[in-house]
C-alpha positions as CSV (number, residue, x, y, z in Angstrom):
1,S,-5.4,19.3,-10.3
2,M,-3.8,16.8,-12.7
3,T,-5.0,13.9,-13.9
4,V,-3.3,10.7,-15.1
5,S,-4.5,8.4,-18.2
6,N,-3.1,4.9,-19.3
7,S,-1.9,4.7,-23.1
8,H,-5.6,3.7,-23.2
9,G,-7.0,6.9,-22.5
10,M,-8.1,5.3,-19.0
11,T,-8.0,7.1,-15.6
12,V,-4.9,5.9,-12.9
13,V,-5.1,8.6,-10.8
14,M,-6.7,12.4,-9.9
15,S,-4.5,14.4,-7.4
16,T,-5.0,18.0,-6.0
17,F,-2.1,20.8,-5.6
18,R,-2.2,23.1,-3.3
19,I,1.2,25.5,-3.3
20,S,2.4,27.8,-0.7
21,N,5.7,30.1,-1.5
22,D,8.1,27.5,-3.3
23,S,5.9,24.1,-2.7
24,V,3.7,22.1,-3.8
25,T,1.3,19.0,-1.7
26,I,-0.2,16.4,-3.6
27,N,-3.3,14.5,-2.8
28,D,-4.5,12.0,-5.3
29,V,-8.3,11.7,-4.7
30,E,-9.4,8.9,-7.0
31,G,-7.9,6.2,-9.2
32,P,-7.2,3.2,-9.3
33,I,-3.2,4.0,-7.9
34,K,-4.6,6.7,-5.8
35,C,-2.4,6.8,-2.9
36,S,-4.4,7.7,0.5
37,P,-5.9,10.4,1.0
38,D,-4.4,10.7,4.1
39,D,-0.6,11.3,2.8
40,A,0.4,14.0,1.5
41,G,3.5,14.4,-0.8
42,V,5.7,17.1,0.0
43,Y,7.6,18.7,-3.4
44,S,9.7,21.7,-4.0
45,Y,9.3,22.4,-8.5
46,K,10.5,24.2,-11.0
47,I,9.0,25.6,-13.9
48,S,11.4,25.9,-16.5
49,A,10.8,26.3,-20.5
50,G,7.0,24.8,-20.0
51,K,8.1,21.7,-18.3
52,L,7.2,21.2,-14.6
53,I,9.8,19.5,-12.7
54,L,9.2,18.1,-9.6
55,H,11.3,17.0,-6.3
56,L,11.0,15.4,-3.3
57,I,10.9,17.1,-0.1
58,N,8.4,14.2,1.5
59,D,6.4,11.8,0.4
60,P,5.0,8.7,2.4
61,C,3.5,7.5,-0.5
62,D,6.1,5.3,-2.7
63,G,4.4,5.0,-5.8
64,R,3.8,9.0,-6.7
65,A,7.3,9.4,-5.1
66,N,8.8,7.5,-7.3
67,T,6.9,8.8,-10.8
68,L,6.2,11.3,-9.9
69,S,10.3,13.3,-8.9
70,D,12.7,14.3,-11.1
71,K,11.0,14.1,-14.4
72,E,9.5,16.7,-16.7
73,W,6.0,16.7,-16.2
74,M,4.1,19.2,-19.9
75,I,0.6,19.9,-20.6
76,V,-0.6,17.0,-23.1
77,K,-3.8,17.8,-24.9
78,K,-6.8,15.6,-24.7
79,Q,-7.0,14.3,-28.3
């Protein structure tokens, strides 16, 4: 799962992930900017130097696709 928060610590979207071979399927489950639960996004992925990079395969949710694709993601511990 993944939780994305804004700079004030408010959760804006929570998502689940399902990994299959060399791709990951993402479904949003809650939050004010979540995509429709029927709109699953599919991405290839790479983990390098502790960072996750997702590459768009197919995602009907433009907001999620533009946010996630081709960016470096890392785990940030809550303070």
